[in-house]
Each structure stands twice: as structure tokens, then as C-alpha cells.
One Martini backbone bead per residue (centre of mass of N, CA, C, O) as a GRO file, in nm:
protein
  271
    1UNK     BB    1   3.542 -13.764  11.210
    2UNK     BB    2   3.368 -13.450  11.330
    3UNK     BB    3   3.377 -13.246  11.624
    4UNK     BB    4   3.331 -12.911  11.674
    5UNK     BB    5   3.391 -12.956  12.012
    6UNK     BB    6   3.653 -13.188  11.966
    7UNK     BB    7   3.721 -13.274  11.699
    8UNK     BB    8   3.859 -13.555  11.619
    9UNK     BB    9   3.703 -13.893  11.558
   10UNK     BB   10   3.713 -14.203  11.561
   11UNK     BB   11   3.546 -14.491  11.484
   12UNK     BB   12   3.590 -14.563  11.807
   13UNK     BB   13   3.566 -14.284  11.974
   14UNK     BB   14   3.845 -14.138  11.957
   15UNK     BB   15   4.025 -13.876  12.060
   16UNK     BB   16   4.193 -13.613  11.874
   17UNK     BB   17   4.445 -13.418  11.976
   18UNK     BB   18   4.609 -13.137  12.016
   19UNK     BB   19   4.897 -13.000  12.078
   20UNK     BB   20   4.800 -12.790  12.296
   21UNK     BB   21   4.673 -13.010  12.493
   22UNK     BB   22   4.930 -13.113  12.646
   23UNK     BB   23   4.952 -12.880  12.853
   24UNK     BB   24   4.694 -12.948  13.014
   25UNK     BB   25   4.791 -13.246  13.092
   26UNK     BB   26   5.045 -13.161  13.248
   27UNK     BB   27   4.917 -12.991  13.465
   28UNK     BB   28   4.734 -13.207  13.586
   29UNK     BB   29   4.946 -13.436  13.621
   30UNK     BB   30   5.144 -13.282  13.807
   31UNK     BB   31   4.955 -13.236  14.049
   32UNK     BB   32   4.888 -13.529  14.109
   33UNK     BB   33   5.183 -13.612  14.156
   34UNK     BB   34   5.262 -13.418  14.380
   35UNK     BB   35   5.053 -13.518  14.579
   36UNK     BB   36   5.176 -13.807  14.600
   37UNK     BB   37   5.444 -13.706  14.712
   38UNK     BB   38   5.328 -13.540  14.970
   39UNK     BB   39   5.194 -13.819  15.111
   40UNK     BB   40   5.412 -14.022  15.182
   41UNK     BB   41   5.467 -13.948  15.502
   42UNK     BB   42   5.161 -14.072  15.584
   43UNK     BB   43   5.256 -14.376  15.509
   44UNK     BB   44   5.187 -14.526  15.815
   45UNK     BB   45   5.176 -14.669  16.099
   46UNK     BB   46   4.860 -14.553  16.246
   47UNK     BB   47   4.719 -14.460  15.994
   48UNK     BB   48   4.465 -14.323  15.825
   49UNK     BB   49   4.278 -14.308  15.526
   50UNK     BB   50   4.129 -14.053  15.598
   51UNK     BB   51   4.365 -13.859  15.658
   52UNK     BB   52   4.490 -13.878  15.379
   53UNK     BB   53   4.252 -13.775  15.218
   54UNK     BB   54   4.229 -13.501  15.361
   55UNK     BB   55   4.501 -13.401  15.261
   56UNK     BB   56   4.437 -13.413  14.959
   57UNK     BB   57   4.202 -13.217  14.956
   58UNK     BB   58   4.361 -12.980  15.058
   59UNK     BB   59   4.566 -12.974  14.817
   60UNK     BB   60   4.374 -12.923  14.598
   61UNK     BB   61   4.250 -12.662  14.705
   62UNK     BB   62   4.521 -12.503  14.723
   63UNK     BB   63   4.564 -12.522  14.397
   64UNK     BB   64   4.274 -12.451  14.257
   65UNK     BB   65   4.138 -12.725  14.235
   66UNK     BB   66   3.973 -13.035  14.149
   67UNK     BB   67   3.789 -13.300  14.223
   68UNK     BB   68   3.677 -13.588  14.042
   69UNK     BB   69   3.545 -13.769  14.272
   70UNK     BB   70   3.376 -13.570  14.409
   71UNK     BB   71   3.051 -13.681  14.313
   72UNK     BB   72   3.117 -13.937  14.173
   73UNK     BB   73   2.860 -14.133  14.193
   74UNK     BB   74   2.856 -14.037  14.514
   75UNK     BB   75   3.130 -13.978  14.587
   76UNK     BB   76   3.333 -13.848  14.890
   77UNK     BB   77   3.633 -13.856  14.768
   78UNK     BB   78   3.976 -13.765  14.675
   79UNK     BB   79   4.023 -14.086  14.696
   80UNK     BB   80   4.173 -14.402  14.648
   81UNK     BB   81   4.230 -14.662  14.906
   82UNK     BB   82   4.423 -14.978  14.852
   83UNK     BB   83   4.451 -15.253  15.066
   84UNK     BB   84   4.615 -15.516  14.968
   85UNK     BB   85   4.328 -15.691  14.865
   86UNK     BB   86   4.273 -15.445  14.725
   87UNK     BB   87   4.240 -15.333  14.410
   88UNK     BB   88   4.005 -15.111  14.406
   89UNK     BB   89   3.813 -14.850  14.535
   90UNK     BB   90   3.900 -14.764  14.802
   91UNK     BB   91   3.752 -14.652  15.110
   92UNK     BB   92   3.812 -14.418  15.310
   93UNK     BB   93   3.898 -14.460  15.671
   94UNK     BB   94   3.961 -14.569  16.014
   95UNK     BB   95   4.141 -14.758  15.950
   96UNK     BB   96   4.462 -14.878  16.046
   97UNK     BB   97   4.776 -14.905  15.953
   98UNK     BB   98   5.013 -15.155  15.909
   99UNK     BB   99   5.279 -15.327  15.926
  100UNK     BB  100   5.321 -15.396  15.574
  101UNK     BB  101   5.140 -15.249  15.434
  102UNK     BB  102   4.971 -15.193  15.127
  103UNK     BB  103   4.909 -14.909  14.888
  104UNK     BB  104   4.678 -14.758  14.678
  105UNK     BB  105   4.685 -14.431  14.531
  106UNK     BB  106   4.412 -14.240  14.400
  107UNK     BB  107   4.418 -13.953  14.166
  108UNK     BB  108   4.196 -13.679  14.059
  109UNK     BB  109   4.221 -13.389  13.870
  110UNK     BB  110   4.114 -13.039  13.790
  111UNK     BB  111   4.264 -12.830  13.532
  112UNK     BB  112   4.126 -12.631  13.335
  113UNK     BB  113   3.953 -12.896  13.243
  114UNK     BB  114   4.168 -13.105  13.317
  115UNK     BB  115   4.276 -13.450  13.361
  116UNK     BB  116   4.439 -13.594  13.633
  117UNK     BB  117   4.563 -13.946  13.647
  118UNK     BB  118   4.688 -14.127  13.934
  119UNK     BB  119   4.886 -14.414  14.057
  120UNK     BB  120   5.030 -14.564  14.356
  121UNK     BB  121   5.262 -14.722  14.567
  122UNK     BB  122   5.269 -14.816  14.917
  123UNK     BB  123   5.451 -14.837  15.242
  124UNK     BB  124   5.391 -14.955  15.584
  125UNK     BB  125   5.698 -14.989  15.660
  126UNK     BB  126   5.772 -15.310  15.614
  127UNK     BB  127   5.884 -15.495  15.344
  128UNK     BB  128   5.796 -15.761  15.190
  129UNK     BB  129   5.901 -15.987  14.964
  130UNK     BB  130   5.634 -16.029  14.807
  131UNK     BB  131   5.549 -15.734  14.777
  132UNK     BB  132   5.801 -15.649  14.630
  133UNK     BB  133   5.744 -15.830  14.379
  134UNK     BB  134   5.468 -15.717  14.302
  135UNK     BB  135   5.540 -15.411  14.278
  136UNK     BB  136   5.757 -15.446  14.062
  137UNK     BB  137   5.593 -15.602  13.845
  138UNK     BB  138   5.384 -15.377  13.801
  139UNK     BB  139   5.553 -15.144  13.729
  140UNK     BB  140   5.697 -15.289  13.479
  141UNK     BB  141   5.435 -15.346  13.323
  142UNK     BB  142   5.357 -15.058  13.276
  143UNK     BB  143   5.619 -14.987  13.111
  144UNK     BB  144   5.574 -15.188  12.895
  145UNK     BB  145   5.317 -15.062  12.791
  146UNK     BB  146   5.442 -14.780  12.723
  147UNK     BB  147   5.642 -14.887  12.510
  148UNK     BB  148   5.387 -14.967  12.310
  149UNK     BB  149   5.363 -14.664  12.248
  150UNK     BB  150   5.267 -14.604  11.914
  151UNK     BB  151   5.227 -14.533  11.613
  152UNK     BB  152   5.065 -14.831  11.477
  153UNK     BB  153   4.987 -14.947  11.712
  154UNK     BB  154   4.807 -15.138  11.953
  155UNK     BB  155   4.620 -15.205  12.225
  156UNK     BB  156   4.701 -15.507  12.228
  157UNK     BB  157   5.004 -15.441  12.271
  158UNK     BB  158   4.978 -15.341  12.551
  159UNK     BB  159   4.831 -15.578  12.692
  160UNK     BB  160   5.040 -15.791  12.622
  161UNK     BB  161   5.288 -15.676  12.759
  162UNK     BB  162   5.168 -15.692  13.040
  163UNK     BB  163   5.083 -15.990  13.059
  164UNK     BB  164   5.351 -16.130  12.996
  165UNK     BB  165   5.514 -16.019  13.223
  166UNK     BB  166   5.341 -16.108  13.464
  167UNK     BB  167   5.322 -16.415  13.394
  168UNK     BB  168   5.637 -16.465  13.397
  169UNK     BB  169   5.606 -16.398  13.727
  170UNK     BB  170   5.342 -16.547  13.841
  171UNK     BB  171   5.108 -16.349  13.755
  172UNK     BB  172   4.794 -16.164  13.757
  173UNK     BB  173   4.542 -16.023  13.555
  174UNK     BB  174   4.309 -15.802  13.575
  175UNK     BB  175   3.984 -15.795  13.396
  176UNK     BB  176   3.749 -15.598  13.539
  177UNK     BB  177   3.967 -15.370  13.473
  178UNK     BB  178   4.051 -15.036  13.323
  179UNK     BB  179   4.145 -14.822  13.114
  180UNK     BB  180   4.125 -14.471  12.978
  181UNK     BB  181   4.001 -14.217  12.851
  182UNK     BB  182   4.112 -13.864  12.843
  183UNK     BB  183   4.079 -13.503  12.941
  184UNK     BB  184   3.785 -13.319  12.957
  185UNK     BB  185   3.734 -13.608  13.063
  186UNK     BB  186   3.735 -13.881  13.267
  187UNK     BB  187   3.565 -14.080  13.063
  188UNK     BB  188   3.677 -14.246  12.768
  189UNK     BB  189   3.753 -14.348  12.489
  190UNK     BB  190   3.923 -14.615  12.551
  191UNK     BB  191   3.953 -14.924  12.649
  192UNK     BB  192   4.229 -15.036  12.857
  193UNK     BB  193   4.379 -15.322  12.836
  194UNK     BB  194   4.586 -15.569  13.033
  195UNK     BB  195   4.529 -15.756  12.783
  196UNK     BB  196   4.619 -15.962  12.499
  197UNK     BB  197   4.659 -15.921  12.148
  198UNK     BB  198   4.865 -15.878  11.929
  199UNK     BB  199   4.720 -15.644  11.694
  200UNK     BB  200   4.492 -15.569  11.839
  201UNK     BB  201   4.267 -15.328  11.793
  202UNK     BB  202   4.325 -15.031  11.794
  203UNK     BB  203   4.486 -14.765  11.658
  204UNK     BB  204   4.742 -14.570  11.715
  205UNK     BB  205   4.741 -14.213  11.763
  206UNK     BB  206   4.816 -13.913  11.744
  207UNK     BB  207   4.644 -13.757  12.034
  208UNK     BB  208   4.609 -13.968  12.239
  209UNK     BB  209   4.434 -14.014  12.550
  210UNK     BB  210   4.543 -14.221  12.842
  211UNK     BB  211   4.525 -14.488  13.051
  212UNK     BB  212   4.754 -14.695  13.258
  213UNK     BB  213   4.633 -14.954  13.504
  214UNK     BB  214   4.762 -15.214  13.639
  215UNK     BB  215   4.628 -15.519  13.785
  216UNK     BB  216   4.803 -15.722  14.027
  217UNK     BB  217   4.833 -16.057  14.130
  218UNK     BB  218   4.938 -16.327  14.326
  219UNK     BB  219   4.709 -16.477  14.233
  220UNK     BB  220   4.415 -16.459  14.123
  221UNK     BB  221   4.205 -16.255  13.910
  222UNK     BB  222   3.968 -16.250  14.076
  223UNK     BB  223   3.679 -16.062  14.159
  224UNK     BB  224   3.505 -15.841  14.401
  225UNK     BB  225   3.225 -15.657  14.506
  226UNK     BB  226   3.116 -15.488  14.751
  227UNK     BB  227   2.831 -15.359  14.925
  228UNK     BB  228   2.933 -15.045  14.844
  229UNK     BB  229   2.993 -15.059  14.521
  230UNK     BB  230   3.345 -15.026  14.508
  231UNK     BB  231   3.500 -15.244  14.642
  232UNK     BB  232   3.770 -15.427  14.525
  233UNK     BB  233   3.854 -15.779  14.549
  234UNK     BB  234   4.001 -16.055  14.606
  235UNK     BB  235   3.884 -16.372  14.621
  236UNK     BB  236   4.173 -16.504  14.746
  237UNK     BB  237   4.317 -16.274  14.923
  238UNK     BB  238   4.532 -16.159  14.753
  239UNK     BB  239   4.755 -15.959  14.661
  240UNK     BB  240   4.754 -15.620  14.536
  241UNK     BB  241   4.853 -15.413  14.247
  242UNK     BB  242   4.906 -15.054  14.136
  243UNK     BB  243   4.965 -14.863  13.833
  244UNK     BB  244   4.942 -14.507  13.707
  245UNK     BB  245   4.922 -14.353  13.396
  246UNK     BB  246   4.917 -14.072  13.186
  247UNK     BB  247   4.886 -14.048  12.829
  248UNK     BB  248   5.045 -13.957  12.513
  249UNK     BB  249   5.056 -13.953  12.180
  250UNK     BB  250   5.318 -13.946  11.964
  251UNK     BB  251   5.511 -13.972  11.693
  252UNK     BB  252   5.731 -14.171  11.886
  253UNK     BB  253   5.516 -14.215  12.142
  254UNK     BB  254   5.525 -14.151  12.495
  255UNK     BB  255   5.362 -13.914  12.709
  256UNK     BB  256   5.403 -13.838  13.042
  257UNK     BB  257   5.191 -13.661  13.271
  258UNK     BB  258   5.264 -13.829  13.571
  259UNK     BB  259   5.525 -13.750  13.682
  260UNK     BB  260   5.741 -13.749  13.931
  261UNK     BB  261   5.901 -13.473  14.063
  262UNK     BB  262   6.079 -13.679  14.287
  263UNK     BB  263   6.098 -13.983  14.212
  264UNK     BB  264   5.816 -14.149  14.369
  265UNK     BB  265   5.659 -14.368  14.217
  266UNK     BB  266   5.836 -14.563  14.365
  267UNK     BB  267   5.855 -14.679  14.700
  268UNK     BB  268   6.196 -14.688  14.664
  269UNK     BB  269   6.256 -14.416  14.491
  270UNK     BB  270   6.205 -14.497  14.183
  271UNK     BB  271   6.111 -14.391  13.857
   0.00000   0.00000   0.00000
């Protein structure tokens, strides 16, 4: 199938991008990653998530870019900040971070029409041993998923790699949320599940762009969405963590668009 405005689209509705499109994704991804580097010093005990979000919005504007989340389905903030048992889509507010809190900060920017989407974990103050295990497992599960990205593999291979790794460490994969296609749009096919059966699902092709963003819980996988219609939390109040990269499929594997310029993707400052 061919869309004259978008190029080739697979029978699963997945856009196949041209070689030149990778540059646009790199520019958008690099800005999002740099912003997440620059806010790291702000994630400290006594800081409000609202203040962190305000700093993010200022950085987006200073770069001449746009926030993809401000105005998206009525959302009013330049980031989602999910603390402790919040799985995703945490709304920035006035509550202050406490010593030992962990937080996922998710930023999406638009640069020359291209969307850069990434999130990572931060620690306010001293990191507890159980939180450290969760963060490390989640980070490594994401990287296992990215290792499975290459032409001829399937989206099921990605999900299976992530699920197998997390469950081997006695943690659970959230099934209520998933990664997604992106490019010149925020969300597009495919849905990128973080669990699944090897060999299942659509076949990966060079030129596909999508996010991989596993959410891993220390307890059970079930979540619920609060009355604000955004904030998702673990039902059992267990800690949750998430890491997200935007990637493109190349002839030999995956190209990560959202690498940290300063090597700060992991909160212990190892990329």
C-alpha cells in the first residue's frame, strides 16, 4: 500500500520511512534527551514536580521547539512525572519529592514536524536497594527489547525479550500500556507490546519508527487510572519504573534516536 502523502504503509498500517527521515527523528530525539539530561539536578528532595515541569517547558520553548503534550487531549503540562507507585501519566503538581522517591519523567517534543519521545528514571536523594533493583531491571529489559529490533524479527520478539527478562527477576510487566509508532505524528501504528510470544506479530522492516517503553512493577502487573483520567497507578501500591527510547529500524538493527548526550539515561549515570 502507498499513501502519496506518507510513502509506503504496510498492511498492518505501519509507516515505512525514507532514509532522509532518520535525520529529523535524530534532531527531535536529541532535544528531548538533552532536556532530560539538563533537569537531572532538579530532581531532589523538597522539589515539586510542578517546578520541574515548568523548567522543562522553558527549555522546550528556548530551543524553538514545541511540546507535544501541552494541549494533547486537554493535557496542560510539558511532561508526565510519575512518582513511586505511579506507573505512567503522572500530572505535575505541588507535592514535594521526598528522600528516596523515584520518578519517571516523560518528555515529547516537536522539532520541524518530527516527534522526539523519551522517558527515564530519576532518584531524589538516597536510592533504596529494592528501588535500585527495579530501576536496573527495567533499564536492562528495555535494552533487551532494543536488541531484538532488526529486519525479519517480529514485534512479538521485542515483547518476549522484555517480558522474559523482567519475569526472570521476579518482577511483572504492565500490560495496560504499550509503545507506539511515531514520526511526524505523536501516536501511530503499531502498538508495541512489552510482553508476548516470540515470532508473533507484524514483521519488522527497515524504516519503521516506534517507541519501546516498558513499565515494570515490583508487585503485580495490574493498574488503575485515577479520577483525573490520566494518572495510572499500581493496584497493589508496589513501586513501578519505566524507561523509554524512540528507535528506527535499520538494515542491521536498531538506531536509537533518544540517546542521552551526557550518558545520563540511567540514574546512576551510566548510559
